[in-house]
N, C-alpha and C positions, 0 to 999 in steps of 0.2 A: 503494499498500498504505501503510496508516495506520500511523502511530506507533506498535510495539508498547504502549510506557509510556503512555500516553497514555490506546488503548485499553482498559489492563489498570486504569487508575483511572478510568475515563468506568464501565467496564463494574462497578467497584462501586457506583456509582449507582446502575445497572441494567442488566441484562446487555441487554437490546436494545439498547441502545447500541453494544454487540461488534456485531451486525448489521447496523446503521446504518453502522457505520464501513468496514465492511467491502464494502457496497454502493457500485460505481465511482462511481454516481450523487450520493454526499453531498458537499461540498463541507464542508474545514475552514481554515476562516481568521485570522489570527491580530488576534489585537484588541489595538491600542495600548492598554501599560499600563506606562510611562516612569518609574512611581513605583513598580513590584513589582524587585524584587532575584532571587528565586528563582522566583517566582510568573509565570505571563503566565495573559490568557484569550485563549480560542476562541470561535468562531462556529461552531456544529454547523448544518448547515441537509442534511435530508432529505429528500428530493423521491417522492413517492409519484405513480402514476395520476393521483389526484382535485388535491391539493394539497401543500405541503412546510411541514414540524414542522421547529423549530429552537429552541436555544438558547443561553446563555454559559455558562462556564463556564471558573472557575482553577484551574489545575493547575497541578504543577513534579514532576516528577519522584521517586518514588520519596517523595510528601507521596497521604493525601484528596486527590479533584477537589472541590472547594467547588463545586454548583449553586448558578446568578447567577439566572436567570431566576423572577423573582417570586421571588425570595430574598432580599430586602435584607440580611437578615442575615449574610449565609454571604458578601458583599462585604467586609465590615468583616472576621470570623472570618480569612477571605483572605488579609486585609491584616495583621493581629496575627501570625498560620504566617508569613509568607516573612520576615522583617517587613520594612513600610516607615519612612523613615526622611521624611518630607515639610517638607524643611530650607525649600522655597524657595514663594511661591508660586502661577508655573506647572504646580510638581508639584501643591497642595493643589486647585488649580483644574483641571486632570486625571484628579485622582482623583474629585474631586466627580460632573464631567461624566461621565466612566464607567461611576459607580455608577448615574447616572439612566439610562443608556442600556441599559444592561447586565441591570440588574436588575426592569424592570414585566414583568407578564404577554404573553407569545409573542404574545395577540391586541390588544394597546394598541398603537398607533400612539403613542409620546411623540418629540419633535424639539426640543432649543434652539434659542431663535431670536435673533440679535441684532438684528437690524432687521424692521419690518415686513416688505420685502419676503421672508424668511424665514417669514413663514405662507402653507401651500399650502392658496388659498380655491379655491372651487367655479372651476371653468373656464368654467363655462357660468351664473350666476346670473340666478335672475328680476330681476323689479323689487323686490320685498320686499327678496329677497337682499341685491341692488343698494344700495338703504337700510340698511341695519343694515353693511355691509361700510367704504360712507364713514363712519356715524356711528362707528365702530370704527376706522377710518383717521388719521380726527380725533381720535378719544380717546387714541389710544396709536401716532403714529407718533414722538412725542415722546418713551414711556416708554421704551418697550420698548430695553436697552440692552445688548450683549456682556456674556458671563458676566463673571467677575471675582470674583478675590483678593485680600484686603487683611490685616496681620498683626492679631490682633485680643488684647493680650499674649499668655503662651506658642502660642496658637492662631493658627489661618487664619479669617478671615469671607469667604464662598464665596457667592457669589450667581448666581442663571440665570434667564431667561424661559426658559416652556418650556411648549410647545403640547402638551396631554396628550388624542388624541381631538380633542371639539369644546372644548374648555377650553383659557382662557390660563392661565397659572399662574407666579404668581414663589414661589421655591424661594431658600431662604436656608440656608443653613448654618455650625456652627461643626467645622469640622475642628482635628483633635490632629495633633503629629505622626507620630503612629503609628497614627493612618487612623479614632482614632474621629469617629462622627460624632455631631452634632446636628441633624435636618435641619427646618423649618417650613416649609409651601408654604399659599401663598393663590393659590386660585382667582380672579382678577379679570374675567376673564368668560366663557358657558357657553353653549351651545349655539349653537357661531359656524357660519356657513354655509362650512366648512374639509371639505378629504379626509382621512378618520379614519380611513383600511384602507390597510393598507402596498402 
């Protein structure tokens, strides 16, 4: 049985979500969000006979829910409503990683990589793809690093390497204690022979 408060909050976003939550095949999974005090993030997956539909949302009892999937500004809005206090590098890092993971479009595969081994290459590459992978591996094996955060004045500077669809990106963000974000993403390599569907 779905949480009535969650159903009410998501129903305000779209009445159809109430029906989703009432379906026994629907799963609601808490998403780790140690930076929140009152709010929490959930992933909702609704399964149809043909495919699954899903989204991430932030909510708290008695508060409006915030759709996060494909709505990056709502992540910051939820943080301000909470309100967060990103008092450590670990919290700032968790904040940006959750932002990247929960706000992209539902049909877009994105994941953070810490080493070259995290990149999900094609399992059976062609000869041409093997050459491309060898060149890519040689170029980035020492460049790709785990995500990290460091202090930058009164704020935090957070950086992460990300695979988005078939591209390797480097995202840097200035993150305030209150959760305000100023992000910059550089595409390092595109059209890679990698798995690009979830």
